[in-house]
C-alpha positions as CSV (number, residue, x, y, z in Angstrom):
1,M,3.4,-15.2,-42.4
2,G,0.0,-16.3,-41.9
3,G,1.2,-17.8,-38.5
4,E,2.1,-14.6,-37.0
5,E,-0.8,-12.8,-38.2
6,T,-2.6,-15.5,-36.1
7,G,-0.3,-14.9,-33.4
8,S,-1.4,-11.3,-33.3
9,G,-4.6,-11.7,-33.8
10,R,-4.9,-13.4,-30.8
11,L,-3.5,-11.4,-28.9
12,V,-5.1,-8.4,-30.3
13,D,-8.2,-10.6,-28.8
14,A,-6.6,-11.4,-26.0
15,V,-5.9,-7.5,-24.6
16,R,-9.3,-6.9,-25.7
17,A,-10.9,-10.1,-23.7
18,K,-8.6,-8.2,-20.8
19,D,-7.3,-12.2,-20.1
20,A,-4.0,-11.8,-19.1
21,D,-3.6,-15.6,-19.1
22,A,-4.2,-15.9,-22.8
23,V,-1.9,-12.8,-23.1
24,R,0.9,-14.8,-21.4
25,E,0.6,-18.1,-23.9
26,S,0.4,-15.9,-27.0
27,L,3.4,-14.0,-26.2
28,A,5.2,-17.5,-25.4
29,A,3.9,-18.9,-28.3
30,G,5.7,-16.1,-30.3
31,A,3.5,-13.1,-30.5
32,D,5.2,-9.5,-30.4
33,P,4.6,-7.7,-27.6
34,D,4.1,-4.5,-29.6
35,T,1.8,-5.8,-31.9
36,V,0.0,-2.9,-33.1
37,G,-4.1,-2.9,-33.1
38,P,-6.8,-2.2,-35.2
39,D,-6.7,1.4,-34.0
40,G,-2.8,1.7,-35.1
41,L,-1.4,1.8,-31.1
42,P,0.8,-1.2,-29.7
43,V,-2.1,-3.1,-27.7
44,L,-0.4,-2.1,-24.6
45,C,-2.1,1.2,-25.4
46,A,-5.4,-0.8,-25.6
47,A,-4.6,-2.2,-21.7
48,V,-3.7,1.3,-20.5
49,A,-6.9,2.7,-21.5
50,S,-9.3,-0.4,-20.0
51,Y,-7.1,-0.1,-16.8
52,D,-5.9,-3.7,-17.2
53,A,-2.9,-3.5,-15.2
54,P,-2.1,-7.7,-15.3
55,V,-2.3,-7.5,-19.7
56,A,-0.1,-4.4,-19.0
57,E,2.4,-6.4,-16.5
58,A,2.9,-9.3,-18.9
59,L,3.1,-7.0,-22.4
60,V,5.9,-5.3,-20.5
61,E,7.5,-7.8,-18.9
62,A,7.2,-9.8,-22.3
63,G,9.6,-7.1,-23.6
64,A,6.4,-4.1,-25.1
65,D,8.4,-1.1,-25.2
66,P,6.9,1.3,-22.7
67,D,8.3,4.4,-24.0
68,R,7.4,4.0,-28.0
69,A,6.5,7.2,-29.8
70,L,2.9,7.2,-31.2
71,P,1.5,9.0,-33.7
72,D,0.3,11.9,-31.3
73,G,4.2,12.4,-29.6
74,T,2.8,10.6,-26.3
75,T,4.0,7.3,-25.2
76,P,2.3,4.4,-23.6
77,L,3.6,5.8,-20.1
78,E,3.1,8.7,-20.7
79,R,-0.5,7.7,-21.4
80,A,-0.5,5.9,-18.3
81,V,0.4,9.3,-16.4
82,V,-2.4,10.7,-17.2
83,G,-4.5,7.4,-16.7
84,G,-3.7,8.3,-13.1
85,S,-4.3,4.4,-12.2
86,P,-1.0,3.5,-9.8
87,A,-1.4,0.2,-10.5
88,V,-1.2,0.5,-14.4
89,F,1.5,3.2,-14.0
90,S,3.6,0.8,-12.3
91,A,2.7,-1.7,-14.5
92,V,4.0,0.3,-17.5
93,L,7.3,1.8,-15.5
94,G,9.4,-0.6,-16.9
95,T,12.8,-1.4,-15.7
96,E,15.4,0.7,-14.4
97,P,13.7,4.2,-15.2
98,R,16.2,6.4,-14.2
99,L,19.0,4.9,-16.4
100,R,16.8,4.3,-19.4
101,L,14.7,7.9,-20.3
102,P,16.9,10.3,-20.3
103,E,16.5,14.1,-18.5
104,D,13.8,15.5,-20.3
105,A,11.5,12.8,-20.7
106,R,11.9,12.5,-17.2
107,E,11.2,16.1,-16.7
108,R,8.1,15.6,-19.6
109,L,6.6,12.5,-16.9
110,L,7.0,14.3,-13.5
111,A,5.4,17.9,-14.8
112,L,3.1,15.8,-16.3
113,A,2.1,14.1,-13.1
114,R,2.2,17.4,-11.1
115,R,0.0,18.9,-13.2
116,W,-3.1,16.5,-13.0
117,Y,-2.6,15.8,-9.5
118,E,-2.5,20.2,-8.9
119,T,-4.8,20.9,-11.0
120,G,-7.0,17.8,-10.4
121,A,-8.8,15.5,-12.6
122,A,-12.1,17.7,-13.4
123,E,-10.0,20.5,-13.9
124,E,-7.9,18.7,-16.6
125,L,-10.6,17.1,-18.4
126,R,-12.3,20.5,-19.2
127,R,-9.2,21.7,-20.5
128,L,-8.9,19.1,-22.7
129,T,-12.2,18.2,-24.3
130,G,-14.0,21.9,-23.5
131,A,-16.5,20.1,-21.8
132,R,-18.9,22.7,-18.9
133,G,-20.4,21.0,-15.7
134,P,-20.0,18.9,-13.5
135,A,-17.9,15.4,-13.7
136,E,-19.0,12.4,-12.9
137,T,-16.9,10.6,-10.1
138,A,-17.2,6.5,-8.9
139,R,-15.1,5.2,-6.2
140,V,-13.4,2.5,-7.3
141,L,-10.3,-0.2,-6.6
142,D,-7.5,0.0,-8.6
143,D,-5.7,-2.6,-7.0
144,D,-6.9,-5.9,-4.8
145,H,-6.6,-3.1,-2.0
146,D,-6.8,0.3,-2.7
147,W,-9.6,3.2,-3.8
148,V,-9.1,5.8,-6.4
149,R,-11.7,7.9,-7.9
150,E,-12.5,7.4,-11.0
151,V,-13.7,11.1,-13.3
152,T,-15.2,11.0,-16.6
153,L,-16.0,14.4,-18.4
154,G,-16.2,15.3,-21.7
155,G,-16.3,11.4,-22.8
156,R,-13.0,10.7,-21.0
157,T,-12.3,9.2,-17.9
158,V,-9.3,9.2,-16.2
159,R,-8.9,7.9,-12.0
160,A,-7.6,10.3,-10.2
161,G,-4.6,8.7,-8.7
162,H,-2.1,11.5,-9.4
163,G,-0.4,11.8,-5.7
164,S,0.1,8.3,-6.4
165,V,2.0,8.0,-9.6
166,L,4.0,11.5,-9.3
167,S,5.1,10.4,-5.4
168,S,6.2,6.7,-7.0
169,L,7.8,8.6,-10.3
170,E,9.6,10.9,-7.8
171,W,10.7,7.6,-6.7
172,A,12.0,6.4,-9.2
173,F,13.8,9.1,-10.6
174,R,15.4,9.2,-7.3
175,I,13.8,12.9,-6.2
176,L,13.3,13.3,-2.4
177,P,10.6,15.8,-1.8
178,P,10.3,17.2,2.0
179,V,8.8,14.7,3.9
180,D,5.8,17.3,4.8
181,E,5.3,17.4,1.4
182,L,4.6,13.3,1.2
183,I,2.6,13.1,4.2
184,A,0.5,16.3,3.5
185,R,-0.2,14.0,0.0
186,A,-1.3,10.9,2.0
187,V,-3.3,12.8,3.9
188,R,-5.3,15.0,1.5
189,E,-8.0,12.3,0.9
190,Q,-8.2,11.5,4.3
191,D,-8.4,7.6,3.8
192,A,-5.2,5.3,4.9
193,A,-7.1,3.2,1.7
194,H,-6.3,5.9,-0.8
195,V,-3.7,5.0,-3.8
196,D,-2.0,8.3,-2.1
197,W,-2.0,6.7,1.5
198,W,-0.1,3.3,0.1
199,A,2.3,5.0,-2.6
200,V,3.7,7.9,0.2
201,R,3.8,5.0,3.2
202,S,5.8,2.8,1.1
203,V,8.1,5.0,-0.7
204,L,9.0,6.9,2.9
205,A,10.0,3.5,4.4
206,Q,12.4,2.6,1.3
207,R,13.7,6.3,2.7
208,R,16.5,4.8,4.7
209,S,18.0,8.1,6.1
210,L,18.0,9.4,9.9
211,E,16.4,12.9,8.7
212,T,13.7,11.3,7.0
213,W,13.1,9.1,9.9
214,T,12.7,11.6,12.4
215,A,11.2,14.4,10.1
216,V,8.4,11.1,9.8
217,V,7.6,10.3,13.5
218,A,7.8,14.0,14.3
219,H,4.3,13.8,12.6
220,R,3.4,11.6,16.2
221,H,2.5,15.1,17.8
222,H,0.4,16.3,14.9
223,P,-2.7,17.4,15.5
224,S,-5.0,15.5,12.8
225,P,-5.5,11.8,14.0
226,L,-5.0,11.0,10.4
227,N,-1.3,12.5,10.2
228,R,-0.4,10.5,14.2
229,R,-2.0,7.0,12.2
230,F,0.0,7.4,9.5
231,V,2.9,7.5,11.3
232,L,2.1,3.8,12.4
233,D,2.1,2.6,9.2
234,Y,5.1,4.1,8.2
235,L,6.8,2.1,10.7
236,R,5.2,-1.2,10.5
237,D,6.1,-0.7,6.7
238,R,9.6,-0.4,8.3
239,S,9.2,-3.3,10.1
240,F,8.7,-5.7,7.7
241,L,12.0,-3.5,5.7
242,R,14.0,-3.9,8.6
243,Y,15.5,-7.2,8.3
244,H,16.8,-6.7,4.7
245,T,19.1,-3.6,5.5
246,N,22.0,-3.0,7.7
247,S,20.3,-0.7,9.7
248,A,18.2,-2.9,11.1
249,A,19.3,-3.9,14.6
250,Y,19.6,0.5,15.3
251,Y,16.6,1.2,13.4
252,D,14.7,-1.7,15.5
253,K,15.4,-0.4,18.8
254,K,15.2,3.4,18.3
255,E,11.8,2.2,17.1
256,G,10.8,-0.1,20.0
257,A,11.4,2.8,22.0
258,F,9.7,5.5,20.2
259,L,6.5,2.3,20.3
260,A,6.8,2.4,23.9
261,D,6.9,5.8,24.9
262,W,4.2,6.7,22.6
263,A,1.9,3.5,24.2
264,A,3.1,4.9,27.7
265,A,1.8,8.4,26.6
266,E,-1.2,7.8,24.7
267,T,-4.7,8.4,26.1
268,D,-6.8,8.0,23.0
269,G,-8.4,5.1,23.0
270,E,-8.6,3.7,18.9
271,M,-5.1,5.5,18.4
272,L,-4.0,3.2,21.5
273,A,-5.1,0.3,19.9
274,R,-2.9,1.1,16.8
275,V,0.4,1.9,18.8
276,L,0.3,-1.2,20.3
277,D,-0.7,-3.2,17.2
278,T,2.0,-1.9,15.7
279,Y,4.3,-2.1,19.0
280,A,3.9,-6.3,19.0
281,Q,5.6,-5.8,15.9
282,Y,8.7,-5.0,17.6
283,S,11.0,-6.6,20.4
284,H,11.6,-4.4,23.3
285,P,12.2,-4.7,26.9
286,D,9.2,-2.9,27.4
287,Q,6.5,-4.9,26.0
288,R,5.3,-7.4,28.5
289,A,5.0,-3.8,31.2
290,I,3.1,-2.2,28.8
291,G,1.1,-4.9,28.4
292,L,0.4,-5.8,31.7
293,R,-0.6,-1.9,31.9
294,H,-2.9,-1.5,29.8
295,A,-4.7,-5.4,30.3
296,G,-7.5,-3.9,32.2
297,H,-7.8,-0.5,29.9
298,P,-12.1,0.3,29.4
299,D,-11.4,0.4,25.6
300,P,-12.4,-3.5,24.3
301,R,-10.2,-2.2,21.2
302,V,-7.3,-1.6,23.5
303,R,-7.2,-4.7,25.3
304,R,-7.6,-6.5,21.7
305,E,-4.1,-5.9,21.5
306,V,-2.5,-6.7,24.7
307,P,-2.0,-10.5,24.5
308,W,0.4,-9.7,21.8
309,C,2.7,-7.1,23.7
310,L,2.3,-9.9,26.6
311,I,3.7,-12.9,24.8
312,D,7.2,-13.3,23.3
313,E,8.3,-16.7,21.3
314,D,12.0,-16.2,23.1
315,V,11.3,-15.4,26.4
316,A,9.2,-17.7,29.2
317,L,5.3,-16.1,30.4
318,T,5.9,-14.6,33.7
319,A,2.9,-15.6,36.1
320,E,1.6,-12.1,35.8
321,A,1.3,-11.9,32.4
322,R,0.3,-15.5,32.5
323,E,-2.7,-14.3,35.0
324,A,-3.7,-11.4,32.6
325,L,-4.0,-13.8,29.3
326,R,-6.0,-16.4,31.7
327,T,-8.5,-13.2,32.5
328,L,-8.7,-12.0,28.5
329,T,-10.3,-15.1,28.0
330,L,-13.1,-14.7,30.4
331,D,-13.6,-10.6,28.7
332,P,-17.1,-9.9,28.2
333,D,-15.9,-9.0,24.4
334,A,-15.5,-11.5,22.4
335,R,-12.9,-9.9,20.0
336,V,-10.8,-9.3,23.5
337,R,-11.5,-13.8,24.1
338,L,-10.2,-14.4,20.7
339,S,-7.2,-12.4,20.8
340,A,-6.5,-13.9,23.8
341,C,-7.2,-17.6,23.0
342,E,-5.2,-16.7,20.1
343,A,-2.1,-15.5,22.0
344,C,-2.6,-18.8,24.4
345,R,-1.5,-21.0,21.9
346,Y,2.4,-19.9,22.2
347,D,1.9,-20.8,26.1
348,E,1.7,-24.4,26.5
349,E,0.1,-24.0,30.2
350,L,-2.3,-21.8,29.1
351,A,-3.0,-24.0,25.5
352,A,-3.6,-26.9,27.3
353,L,-5.8,-24.5,30.2
354,L,-7.7,-23.9,26.5
355,D,-8.3,-27.1,25.3
356,D,-9.5,-28.4,28.8
357,R,-12.4,-25.9,28.5
358,V,-13.4,-26.9,25.2
359,G,-13.5,-30.3,26.7
360,E,-16.1,-29.5,29.5
361,H,-17.7,-27.4,26.8
362,T,-18.1,-30.6,24.7
363,A,-18.7,-32.6,27.3
364,G,-21.5,-30.4,29.2
365,S,-23.2,-30.1,25.1
């Protein structure tokens, strides 16, 4: 008994300290992942409340119950939904939620996420706390890359990533909202680094039907540049996933042709640079010709992407492509030169030329 109490105490301390390694050590030593802390709640709730995704993940992986009924009638998973941190929610969601949770529990979670998203975090906090006045907000990283607003009012704090949570929940339960509705969620914050953008692009990349693909790429012609950029992010995600699908070859060819048409028609420099960057992830017969067409583009952002359209590890460089790359290594823009030099390393003749230049520079200095 004393050993169990000591192990539980160590686990509680490790959770409080936000020390995921110590949490795993305690769990490996036999601590109960559903250990109850001094507040009468399982330690998973403490990790949720402190937005500690690594600790929450360690607890759930070790068997902590995200669906455990709490004294107030909620569950740790419901608290993670309300908390609005996509990283914490993903850590707490657990395996096979569509099979694990009964229909009424799934509906309750969806309704909870949808209400917080549609009403807004500040308004929901006003409803819960009765507080008035403006909420305090701060922009925080929710994981290593994507940000979310942290909202504080009436002594309570949540993260306003409920659009991301809702999108992920819908996908976990295999509910397929219209594509336009999802993209509207993604662009609402007008920032590709927001958690809602990331969640929607991830979900749509996993929806592999032609109907979904067609609806997403139709946004290429949307008046908002954010919607057009979303299409490119979606295609980039698909480029990473396409080798793991049975329809990879079909979509690879279709997406390559789509991007080739876009690159040929795009007139905005910033957008064209993004198109070429994504296009270079695909193998398409017109890729080198399109790269050559834009090798002298006035926007350096475009010229930066050209070298990666010219290089094909399976096809030798033509004399025209080699000359274009050689010219780009002398470009007035430093980042264009760097991009061209990196690409030249894939061609023996150009790599030798660069080595000679380096040698001459070294000897001259």
